[in-house]
N, C-alpha and C positions, 0 to 999 in steps of 0.2 A: 838778126840779133841772136846772140848766143844765150843759152839757158844755163844759169848758175843757181846755186843755193848757198846760203850761209846761215850760221846758227848764232842766236843771241842767248846769253845766259843772264837772266834777271838777277840783280843783286839787291832788290828791294821790291816790295809790293808795287803794283801800278793801279792807277785809277782810270786812265784812258784806254779803251779797247785798241788792240794792235791791228788796226785796219790799214789796208794798203794806201788809201788816199791820205790818211793822216800821216803815215810814215813818209810818203813821198813829199807831202807838203813841208814836213820838217826838214827833209833833205834840201828842199829849195831854200828855206830860211837859212840853213847852214851854209849853203853856197853863197848867199848874199852876205853873210857875216864874215866868211873867211876869204872870199874871192872878190866880192864887190857886186854892186847892182848891175853893172854892164855885163859882167860874165854871166850872171843869172839870166839876164834877158837874152843874150846872144846864144848861150849854150843850152838853156833849158826852156824858157818861156816861149821864145819865137819858134823853135822847132816843134814844141808841143802844140801850139796853136795851129801850126801848119800840118799837123797830123804825122809828125816824125819825131816822137819822143826818144831821147837818148837812152832812157831806161824805163822799164815797167816792172812794178813789184807785185807780189802776192801779199795777202795778209800773212801775219805771223802765226803759224800753227804749232800747237803743243807737241813736243817730241817729234816723232817721225810720222805723224798723222797727216792725212790730206782730207779735204772735205768730201763727203759723199755726194756725187753728182746727182742733181735733181732728176736727171733722166731715169734713174732707177725707180723713182716714185711714180713714173708713168706706167710701170708694168702692171698687168692684171694679176693680182695676188689673191690667194685665199683669204677669207675673213679672219682666220686665226693669226695670220701673219701681218695684217695691216697695222696693228699697234706697234710691233717691233720695228717695222719699216718707218713708221711715222716718227718714232723716237730716235732713230739712228742719226748720227751726226758725222761720223768719221770713218775712214778706212785707213789701215796701215799701208805703208808704201807698196808692199808686194801685192796686196789685194787690189789696190788702186791700179797698179800696172796691168794686172790680169783683166780688170774691168775695161781698161783702155782698149784691150784686144778683143773685147766682146764677151768675156766670161762673166756671167752674172754672179755676184758674191752671194754666199749663204748668209743667213741671219746672224750666225755666230761671228762672222767677220766684221760686222757693223758695230762700231762702238757708240755707246749712248752718252757717257759722261762727257762733260765739257773739257776735261783735261786740266782744269784749274779750279781752285777753290775761291768762291766769293764770300765775303763777310762784311759786316757793318762795323765801322769805326766811328765812335762818338767824338765830336769836336766841340769846343767852346766858341760861341760867338763873341768876337772882340769888337767893342765899340770904337768907332773911329776917333771920337773926341777924347775919350778917357784912355784909350789903348789898353783897356782891361776888359774883363768879362762884364756883360750887362747884368742888370738885376735879375736874379733867378738863375743865372748861369748861362741860359740860352743854348743848351746842348742841341746839336743837330747831327743826324747820321750821314755818313758818306760811305760809298761802296768801294772796296778795294779787292784786289785779286792777287793770288799767287799760284804757281804751278802746283799741281797735286803731287803727293809723295810718289817718288819713282820716276818723275819727269823732271829733267833739270835744264832743258833748253827749249827755245822757240826756233822754228825753222822758217826762213823766208826764202822764196824763190824770186829770181830776178832775170829779166831779159835785158841785156846791155849791149849796145853797139860796140864794136871792138875798140874804137878810138876813145871811148868814155870809160873803159874798165878801170884804169888807174885813177882818174878823178872820182869815180864812184866809190872806190875803196877809201879814198881820203875823206869823203863826205860821211861815210858810215862810221869811220873811226872818230871823227870830230863829233858826230851826234852822240856816240857812246860816251864821250867825255862830258857832253852837255846834259843828257837825260831826255826822257820821252814823256810827253803828255802833261796832264794836269798835276800841279803841286810838285813839279820836279825840283823847285828850289827848297822844298821841305823834305827832300830825300826820296820822293816817290818816282817810279819809272826809271830807276838807275839800272844799267845793264852794261855788259861788256861783250865783245865779239871774240869768238874762239877760233883762231886760226886764219884761214884765207878762203877766198871764193873757190867753190868746187863745181866744176862742170858736171851737168847731169843730162847728157844728150839722150839717155834712155827714155826719158819722158816724152821725147819727140819721135820715138821710133815706131809706134804701132802702124802697121801697114794696112791699107784699105780703110782707113778711118773715114767715116761719113759724117762726122760731127766734131764738136769740141766742147770742152768744159773749162770754165773760167775759175781761177783760183784767187780772185781779188774782189774787193768791194768797189764797184764801178758803175758808170752810167753809159749805156750804149750810145753810139753815134748814129747819125741818120742813115748811113749806108751799112750798118752792121746787120747780121742776120736777125730775124724776128721769130722764126719758127723754132720753138724749143720749150723748155720748162725752167722756171726760176722762182725765187722768192724775193720780194721787194720790200723795202722799208724807207722811211723818211729820215734824213739827217738835217740837223739844225746847227749850222756853223756860225762862227764869229770871226770878225776881222781883228787881226792883231793890233796892239797899241802903238806900233812903230810908225804910223802914218799921220800922227797929229790928231787922231780921232779916237773917241772913247765910246764903248758900248754900242758898236756897230755890228748888228747881227745880219748874217747872210740870209737870203731867201731860202726857205726849205727846198731841198732837192731830193728827188726819189732816186735811189740807187739799188742795185741788185747785190745779193749776198754771194759769197763764194760758193761754188757748186753749180751755178747757172749753166745750163747745157743747151746747145743749139744744134739743129739738124744741118749744119754746114761746116766743113773744115775751114780753118783760117790759116793759110800757110805762113803769114807774117808773124803769127804767134801772139797777137794781142787784139783786143777790141777796146771800145770806149773812146773818150775824147778829153781834151782840156776844156773845161767850161769857162768861157770868157767872163770878165767882171760885169759887163752890162746885163748878164743873166743872173748874177749873184747878188748885186747890190742896188740900192736905190739910186736914181739919176743924180741927186745932189752929191752923193758919196762918190760916184763915178767921176763927176766933174771935178771934185776936189783932188782925187787921185791923179787924174790926167793933168791937172794944173801943177802938180809937183813931180810929174814924170814917172809915176808909179803905174805898174800894171799887175793886177791880181788875177790869178786863175785858180781853179780847183782841179787838181790832178786826178781825174776820174777814169784813168785807163785800167784795163783789166788784162792780166796775163792769162793766156789760155794754152791748153795742150790738146793734142788730138784725142778723139774718142770714137770708138766703134759703138754706135747707138745700141744699148742693151736690148736684146730680144731673147725671149726664153722664159723660163720658170724660176721664180724665187723659191728657194728651198730652206727648210729649217735645219739648223745645226746648233750644237752646244756652243756657248760663248768661248772664244779663244782667250788665252791668257796673254795679255799684252807684255811683250818682253821688257826686261829691265832697261834702264837707260842705255841707249846704244853707245858704242865706243865713239868718242868724239873724233871728228875728222879735222884736218887742217883747213882753216878758212882764210880770212884776210891776214896779211903779214903784220900781225900785231903781237907784241910780247904779252904773255899771260899777266893778268893783273894780280893774281894771287898764286901761291905755291901749288904745285901739282897735287899734293896730298889733300889740299882743301877742295880741289875740283872734284875729287872722287867721292865727296860727301854730298848726298842728295840735299837739295835746297829745302830747308824745313819750312813748315807753315808757321808764320809768326804767331806768338801768343797775343791775344787781344787783352790789353791791360784794362781798358775801361769796361765796366759792367755793361751787360746788354740793356737795351731800353726797357724801362719798367712796363709791366703788363698793362698799366693804365694809360700808356702813351697813346694819344689819339692818332689813328692812321691818317686823319684828314689834315694834320699839321704838316706843313712843308716849309722849305727854305726858299726865299725869293731874293732877288737883287733889286734894289731900288734904282730906277732909271730916271724918273722925272717927277716933279711935284706940281700939282695944280690946285689952286684955291678957287673954289666955285661957290658963290652964295654964302660965304662965311664958313664953308666946310672945306677941309683939306682932303685931297685925293692924291694917290701916287700911282704912276705907271711902274709896274714891276715885272720881273720875268723869272719863272721857275726853270731850272736847268732842263734842256731838252724840249721846252714848250714855247709857244709864241708869247708875245708880250700880252699882259693882262692888266687889270685895274684893281687896286686895293682901295675900296671905298665903302665898306660895309662894317657893321659892328661898332663897338665903342673904342675910339682911338685912345692912345695914351695921352698924358698931358703935353702941352705945346712944347715944353722944354725937353721932353723925352722923345719927340718925333724923330724918325731916322733921317739921315742925310743921304744925298745922292751917292750911290756906290756902296752903301751899307747892305749887308746880307742879314735878313731878319726872318724870324719864324712867324708864320701866319696860318690861317685856315682857309681851305677852299670853300667858296660860296656856291660854286656850280661844278658841273662835270663836263662842260663844253670844251673839247680839246682845241677848238679854233678861236674861241673868245673867252679865256678863263677869267673868272672873278675871284677875288680873295677878300677875307674879312679879318679884322683885328682879333676877335675873340671867337670862342667856340660857338657854332650854331646852337640856338636854344634847343632845337629838337634832339640834339645829341648830348645834352648836358645831364642826362639822367633824371629829368623831371618826370614824375608820374603822369601818365596820360589818363584821361577819363576812361573809366571802365577797367583799369589795369590794377586796381587795388589801392590806388591813392585817393586823396580827398577829391570828391566831385566838385566841380565848379558850381557856384550859386546860380540859380535861375534868375533871369532878369524879370523884375516885376513891372 
C-alpha cells in the first residue's frame, strides 16, 4: 500500500471529532450511496474482514502537525521537564521525521495547544408536537470547533492499494459534497478538498527502525504487537437509521489514540482490524440485519509509520514559532470551490451570537434523548441516554403534568441523580441539596426539635 496525504479545508465549524474510524465509516456509507450495497460489500467490507483493507486512514491533524508518539513519554526525564512533556500533543512534520530516525525532540519542538478552538453554542429545544420551543425556551449547550487562527487546513494520511486510488478519490470528493459528522444538514462539518493526493514516501524511509507509531484512532487485532506505550479511551457508537431500526446503540469499544507506539516494525504499514457486527450489536439486532442482507462493521484500522524507538535525554529549549499556513499543495483533482484570493484568507473563528450560559446555570443539568417509556405502579419512568454515556433511567424528582410528558425521540433537559458512569440516573428537577436551601448550622433557621 502506498502512502499519501491530502488536505481538507473546513468551511464551517464541526461538532464530530475528525477521527479515522469515523471518517472511514462515512466513506463506506458514501460507497453504498453512490456505488450500491454490492460494491460496498465486495470492495470494502469483505476485504476488511479478511484483513486486507483497500485503504487505511489517519485522523485529520491541524495544519502540518503530527501526533507526539507516546514512546517519548517513556523517557526518563528530569522533574522540571515532566510537566512540559505531559502537556505536549504535537510535533511539526520536520521534528516528527527527525524523531523517526531516533533524534529525541527538545521541549520547544513539542506543541501544546490543540490547533483548534472549542466553544459552546446554545440551542433551543424544539417540541416534537408543537414544532416550537418548549416552555421556558429549553436552551442547551453544544460543543463546536474551528481551526485556530493561522491554521487553514486539516491533513489526513492514507495508505491505499494501487487499484483503489481512483475510487478512493471519488469517495472523498463525494463526501466533501455531503458533509462530515453531526448536524451536517444544519451546515456543520462542511469542507472541501484542496488539490489531489500527494505521495509522501519520506515518512516510510527511516532506516533501522525497531518500532512503529500509529497515526489513527484504532483497535489492535489479536496478532498485532503488544509491547509499547499508548493511551486508550472508550467510544460509544450508534447504528445509522437506514436499516429499519431506530435508537440502536453499539456496544462500547476501547480504542487507542493516535501516537500509540510499539516495539516492533510493521512492514505492511497498518495495524488494527474490522470489528464484525456480532461484537458491536445485540443478538436480535444482528439477526434483523442478517435477515435483510446487511453487514455492519467498525473500521478500526490504524495507519502506522516506522519509528526508531527514542533513547537518550530530553532537553529544554525555547518554544519554536509555528510557521504560518504552509503553501498549499495539489491534492485530489477537484476544481477549487472558491476563488484563489479567498483561499489566501485565514479561516476566521466564528462569532458566537448567543450569549454565554448564565452564571447560575446548574452544571448538573444535561440533555438526554428519550428512548422508552415505562409505567410502573401508577408512576411513569423513561429510559434515556446522554450523549457519550450508556442508557440510564429518568425516574426521580417531580415530573411535569401528564400532557407535557416527553415523547419517544425527544431531547429534554434533566438533572443527574448520581455519578455512576455505568448506570446513570436522572431526575426531573434539581436535587434539593443543590437548591440553595440553608443547612443546619450554616446561618439559616434551625429545624425544630421533635418533642
